[in-house]
C-alpha positions in Angstrom: 0.2 0.4 0.3 3.0 2.5 0.6 4.3 2.0 -2.8 1.1 3.1 -4.5 0.5 5.7 -2.5 3.9 6.9 -3.1 3.2 8.7 -6.3 0.6 10.8 -6.2 1.6 14.4 -4.4 -2.1 14.9 -3.1 -3.5 18.7 -3.6 -4.3 20.8 -0.2 -3.6 18.1 1.5 -0.8 17.2 4.6 0.7 14.2 2.8 2.8 12.7 5.3 -0.4 12.4 7.4 -1.9 10.8 4.8 -0.1 8.7 3.8 0.2 7.2 7.0 -3.3 7.0 7.4 -4.8 6.5 4.3 -8.5 7.4 4.2 -10.0 6.2 0.9 -13.2 6.0 -0.8 -14.3 4.0 -3.4 -18.1 4.3 -4.1 -20.3 7.3 -3.8 -24.2 7.0 -4.0 -27.0 9.2 -2.7 -26.0 11.2 0.7 -22.9 8.8 1.1 -19.6 7.7 0.0 -17.9 4.1 1.5 -14.6 3.9 2.3 -12.1 0.9 1.1 -12.6 -0.7 3.9 -16.8 -0.9 3.8 -17.8 2.1 6.0 -20.8 4.4 5.2 -19.8 7.7 5.9 -22.7 10.5 5.3 -21.1 13.6 2.7 -21.4 16.7 4.8 -19.8 18.8 2.3 -21.2 17.8 -1.1 -18.1 16.1 -2.2 -16.1 19.6 -2.0 -19.1 21.9 -2.0 -19.8 20.6 -5.8 -21.8 17.6 -5.6 -25.2 19.3 -5.3 -27.8 17.0 -5.9 -26.2 14.2 -4.3 -24.3 11.3 -5.9 -24.4 8.6 -8.8 -27.3 10.5 -9.8 -29.0 8.1 -12.8 -29.7 10.8 -15.2 -26.6 12.3 -15.4 -24.2 9.0 -15.3 -26.3 7.7 -18.3 -26.1 10.9 -20.2 -21.9 11.2 -19.5 -21.9 7.0 -20.7 -24.2 7.8 -24.0 -22.2 11.1 -24.7 -19.2 9.4 -24.4 -20.2 6.4 -27.2 -21.8 9.3 -29.4 -19.2 12.4 -29.2 -16.0 12.1 -27.3 -14.6 15.6 -28.5 -15.3 18.1 -30.5 -12.8 21.0 -31.1 -14.0 24.1 -29.6 -11.9 26.9 -31.8 -13.7 27.7 -34.7 -16.3 24.5 -34.1 -18.7 23.1 -31.8 -21.2 20.5 -30.8 -25.0 21.1 -30.3 -24.6 20.4 -26.7 -22.5 23.7 -25.9 -24.9 25.7 -27.5 -28.0 24.2 -25.2 -25.9 23.8 -21.9 -25.5 27.9 -22.2 -29.1 28.5 -22.9 -29.6 26.6 -19.4 -27.6 28.0 -17.7 -28.5 31.6 -19.0 -31.9 31.0 -18.4 -31.2 30.4 -14.5 -29.0 33.5 -14.6 -29.8 36.8 -13.6 -31.8 38.6 -15.4 -29.5 40.5 -18.0 -26.6 38.0 -17.9 -27.1 35.8 -20.8 -24.0 34.9 -22.0 -21.7 32.1 -21.3 -18.7 31.4 -21.6 -17.4 27.6 -20.9 -14.1 26.8 -18.5 -12.8 23.4 -17.2 -12.9 24.9 -13.3 -13.4 27.3 -10.9 -9.7 28.5 -10.8 -10.1 29.2 -14.9 -13.6 30.8 -14.8 -11.5 33.3 -12.6 -8.8 33.8 -14.8 -11.3 34.1 -18.1 -13.4 36.8 -16.3 -10.4 38.8 -15.0 -9.2 38.9 -18.8 -12.5 39.3 -20.0 -13.0 42.6 -17.5 -9.5 44.0 -18.3 -10.2 43.2 -22.3 -13.6 44.9 -22.4 -12.1 48.1 -21.1 -9.6 48.2 -23.3 -12.4 47.4 -26.0 -14.3 50.1 -25.3 -11.2 53.1 -25.3 -10.5 52.7 -21.3 -7.2 50.9 -21.8 -5.7 52.8 -18.6 -8.2 50.3 -16.3 -6.2 48.0 -15.6 -6.3 47.4 -12.1 -7.9 44.5 -10.1 -9.3 44.7 -6.6 -9.8 41.5 -4.2 -10.9 41.4 -1.1 -8.5 40.2 2.3 -9.7 36.6 3.1 -11.2 35.5 -0.7 -10.2 32.6 -2.3 -10.8 32.5 -6.0 -9.2 29.7 -6.9 -5.0 28.1 -7.0 -3.9 30.5 -10.9 -2.2 33.0 -10.3 -4.8 35.6 -11.3 -7.0 34.2 -8.6 -4.4 33.9 -6.0 -3.4 37.9 -6.8 -6.9 39.1 -6.0 -7.6 36.6 -3.4 -6.4 37.3 0.0 -5.7 34.0 2.0 -1.9 33.9 3.1 -1.7 30.7 2.8 -2.5 30.1 -0.9 0.0 33.4 -1.4 3.2 33.6 0.7 5.1 30.9 -1.4 4.5 32.5 -4.9 6.3 36.0 -5.2 5.1 39.2 -6.2 1.7 37.6 -8.4 0.1 39.7 -10.9 0.9 43.4 -10.5 -1.7 46.2 -10.3 -3.8 44.3 -7.8 -5.4 45.5 -4.2 -7.5 44.1 -2.1 -11.0 45.8 0.1 -10.8 44.8 3.9 -13.0 41.4 4.7 -16.1 41.3 6.4 -15.6 38.8 9.5 -16.4 40.5 12.4 -16.8 38.8 15.5 -16.9 41.5 18.1 -20.3 42.3 16.3 -22.0 39.8 14.9 -20.8 36.7 16.4 -23.3 34.1 16.5 -25.6 35.4 14.0 -27.8 33.5 12.3 -28.0 34.4 8.3 -26.7 37.7 7.3 -25.0 39.3 10.4 -26.5 43.5 11.3 -23.2 44.8 11.2 -20.6 45.7 8.9 -22.6 47.1 5.4 -20.0 50.1 6.0 -17.1 47.6 5.2 -18.0 48.2 1.5 -16.9 51.8 1.3 -13.4 50.4 1.7 -13.4 50.8 -1.7 -13.8 54.1 -2.2 -10.0 54.7 0.0 -8.7 52.6 -3.2 -10.3 54.6 -5.4 -8.9 57.8 -3.6 -5.6 55.8 -3.7 -5.3 54.6 -6.8 -7.5 56.5 -9.0 -10.9 54.8 -9.7 -10.3 55.8 -13.4 -7.4 52.7 -13.1 -9.6 49.9 -11.3 -11.1 47.7 -13.8 -13.0 45.4 -11.6 -13.9 44.0 -8.1 -14.0 40.7 -7.3 -16.0 39.3 -4.2 -17.7 35.4 -3.3 -20.9 37.0 -2.0 -20.2 34.2 0.7 -16.6 33.5 1.5 -16.7 29.6 1.3 -13.0 28.1 1.6 -12.2 30.8 4.3 -14.5 29.7 7.0 -17.9 30.9 5.6 -18.1 34.5 6.2 -22.1 35.7 5.2 -22.3 39.3 3.6 -23.5 41.9 6.5 -27.0 43.4 5.4 -26.6 45.7 3.0 -22.8 45.3 1.7 -23.7 44.0 -1.4 -25.8 46.5 -2.9 -23.4 49.3 -1.2 -20.7 47.4 -3.2 -22.5 47.4 -6.6 -23.6 51.2 -6.1 -19.9 52.4 -5.9 -18.4 50.0 -8.6 -21.3 51.7 -10.8 -20.6 55.0 -9.8 -16.6 54.5 -10.6 -17.9 52.8 -14.0 -16.1 49.9 -12.0 -17.5 46.4 -13.4 -18.5 43.9 -10.2 -17.4 40.1 -10.3 -19.0 37.7 -8.0 -17.5 34.5 -7.7 -20.1 32.0 -7.5 -18.2 28.7 -7.6 -19.5 28.0 -4.7 -22.6 29.4 -4.1 -23.6 28.8 -7.4 -26.5 26.2 -8.5 -28.5 26.3 -5.1 -26.2 26.6 -2.1 -27.7 29.9 -1.0 -31.8 28.9 -1.9 -31.9 30.1 -5.4 -29.6 29.5 -8.6 -27.7 32.2 -7.6 -26.6 33.9 -5.1 -26.7 37.3 -6.7 -30.3 36.7 -6.9 -30.5 35.6 -3.3 -28.9 38.7 -1.7 -31.0 41.0 -5.0 -27.1 41.9 -6.6 -27.0 41.8 -9.7 -23.0 41.5 -10.8 -21.5 42.8 -14.6 -19.9 38.7 -14.5 -20.5 35.2 -12.3 -17.4 33.1 -11.9 -18.9 29.3 -11.5 -18.0 25.9 -12.1 -18.2 22.9 -9.1 -22.4 21.8 -8.9 -22.8 23.3 -13.0 -22.2 19.1 -14.0 -22.8 17.9 -9.9 -19.1 17.9 -9.7 -19.3 14.3 -12.2 -17.3 15.9 -14.8 -14.8 19.0 -14.5 -16.6 22.2 -15.8 -16.5 26.1 -15.3 -18.2 29.0 -16.6 -18.1 32.9 -16.9 -21.4 34.2 -17.0 -21.3 38.2 -18.7 -24.3 40.9 -19.1 -25.2 41.5 -22.5 -23.6 45.0 -22.8 -20.0 43.3 -21.9 -20.4 40.5 -24.9 -21.5 42.9 -27.5 -18.5 45.4 -26.4 -16.0 42.5 -28.3 -18.5 42.0 -31.4 -17.1 45.1 -33.5 -14.5 45.2 -36.3 -14.0 42.2 -39.5 -16.5 39.3 -38.8 -13.7 36.7 -39.7 -11.6 38.0 -36.7 -11.6 36.5 -33.4 -12.9 39.1 -31.1 -11.5 37.2 -28.0 -8.1 35.7 -27.9 -9.0 32.9 -24.8 -10.1 29.5 -24.3 -9.3 25.9 -23.5 -8.9 22.9 -25.2 -12.0 21.4 -23.3 -14.2 24.4 -23.0 -17.7 22.9 -23.5 -16.2 19.5 -23.6 -19.1 17.1 -24.8 -18.8 15.2 -21.9 -18.9 18.0 -19.5 -22.4 19.3 -21.7 -24.0 16.2 -21.3 -23.3 16.4 -17.5 -24.1 19.9 -17.3 -27.4 19.2 -19.3 -28.6 16.1 -16.9 -27.7 18.1 -13.9 -30.0 20.9 -14.8 -32.2 18.6 -15.3 -32.5 17.1 -12.0 -32.2 20.1 -10.5 -35.6 21.1 -12.1 -37.1 17.6 -11.3 -36.7 18.0 -7.8 -36.7 21.6 -7.1 -33.5 21.2 -5.7 -32.0 24.7 -6.9 -34.7 26.1 -4.2 -34.4 23.1 -1.7 -31.8 25.4 0.9 -34.1 28.0 1.2 -37.0 25.7 2.1 -34.6 23.7 4.8 -32.5 26.8 5.8 -34.5 27.6 8.8 -33.8 23.5 9.8 -30.6 23.5 9.4 -29.7 27.3 11.0 -31.0 25.8 14.3 -29.6 22.9 14.1 -25.5 24.4 13.6 -26.9 27.1 16.2 -27.8 24.6 18.6 -23.4 24.0 18.9 -23.0 27.0 20.8 -22.0 26.6 24.1 -19.9 23.5 23.1 -16.0 23.7 24.3 -13.7 25.6 22.3 -16.2 27.2 19.5 -16.4 30.9 19.2 -19.1 31.6 16.4 -21.2 30.2 14.4 -22.6 31.2 11.0 -24.6 30.0 8.1 -26.6 31.0 5.2 -29.0 28.6 2.8 -27.3 24.9 3.3 -23.5 26.4 4.5 -22.5 26.4 8.1 -19.2 27.2 9.5 -18.3 26.4 13.7 -15.1 28.1 14.4 -13.2 27.2 17.0 -10.4 28.5 19.1 -7.2 27.8 17.9 -5.2 25.7 20.5 -2.4 27.5 21.7 0.8 27.6 19.1 -1.2 24.9 17.7 -3.6 26.8 15.2 -5.3 24.4 12.6 -5.0 21.1 15.1 -8.1 21.3 17.2 -10.4 21.6 13.4 -8.1 18.9 11.7 -8.9 16.8 15.1 -12.7 17.4 14.7 -12.6 16.5 10.8 -10.5 13.4 11.5 -13.0 12.4 14.7 -16.4 12.8 12.4 -14.7 10.9 9.7 -14.1 8.0 12.0 -18.0 8.5 12.9 -19.1 8.2 9.5 -19.4 11.7 8.7 -17.1 13.7 6.3 -16.6 17.8 6.9 -14.3 20.4 5.7 -12.5 22.0 7.5 -10.5 25.3 7.2 -8.4 27.3 9.0 -10.0 26.5 12.7 -13.7 26.5 11.2 -15.6 23.2 10.7 -17.7 23.8 7.3 -21.0 21.9 6.5 -22.2 22.2 2.3 -24.0 18.7 2.3 -26.0 17.9 -1.1 -29.1 19.6 -1.3 -31.1 16.6 -1.5 -30.2 15.9 2.7 -33.3 15.0 4.9 -34.2 16.8 8.3 -32.9 13.4 10.1 -29.6 13.6 7.9 -29.4 17.0 9.3 -29.4 16.0 13.1 -26.8 13.4 12.0 -24.5 15.5 10.5 -24.4 18.1 13.5 -25.3 15.3 16.3 -21.7 13.8 15.0 -20.1 17.5 14.6 -21.3 18.2 18.0 -19.8 14.9 19.9 -16.7 15.8 18.0 -16.5 18.8 19.2 -16.6 18.1 22.9 -14.6 14.9 22.3 -11.9 16.6 21.2 -11.5 20.1 23.6 
């Protein structure tokens, strides 16, 4: 077994710890994984925020198999296949009004890179090439490519990779435990934090700023829910200064917050949306950028035979991914999954907030079907307490995710109330056991 594990350099993993005590899944169905030793594990994180409809859904499995036999690949440059257009139309129908152009990628990281390039090129095409600056947010996560880590604000993801992109700055994060600890849903305090964008506009001159990118709900940094009015204020400031607003909805897209996109949940329409994960239920890698009609139209000029936007990927709109995406959207529609988080939000919130008062629990945050339980770090050993909770939960038959000292929950949207009870009960037991 040691030899079999040796060659694979695992991503975002403590490789040495893992290979001493491997955690291997060999099967998945519905709400559960099965380990290599036959144990059933409740999926409390939708795989990795992506398996929103649950595992091994028959419609999706069948669609992928049939597509592989019919058309396994079609070149995406100067050629296409019908399902690419069909899926783009279906995604546009779900998006906020006016956002009706879809550019396909292969991951959330690629979606972010694409959105940033669209923003820069858009301003250049419209005669404002001086808008080259990109603004992210502290504690933001936007994938792992150089553009994404440059606008991202998670220190561990940035510190080893040099100076990254130039012309990037960051507004303040919204985490305010002194005023907002244990908020149920959107915290009451912090809308004024959006005004930090005005500080950067004064520092750099707003005419140099191309785009601001934020996650409506910051997931990978520990489930930071936007304060009431915050996203609305950010939209107002971007409009005031002619800056594009990008929502990174790789995590929040496709039902996580109770509507198709968090933009609709919070009532704020950005100029660009990045998505991935839930687009294909995690079955085949795929991402997308959804753009407003006006952004697309700006590029559609000059001789018709010339390429308007020099960007794309070999596997953009891959036939298998498109087939998986169409079957995924059918599954969401048939079972009402894009709004199910709204139906379960109250029950889920009550369950996760029942953990308040347990040892070392210093904050709990929630929106839709996503929750974060923040634990106080062990002196001299940050992240260890949450990691021990993760290991304890795994042994008890539940998969959770940790980031720093926060335990994150984002189960498939098909979860039952009884399974919510099971999930939260095991997490609570683990928190007490590792105290």
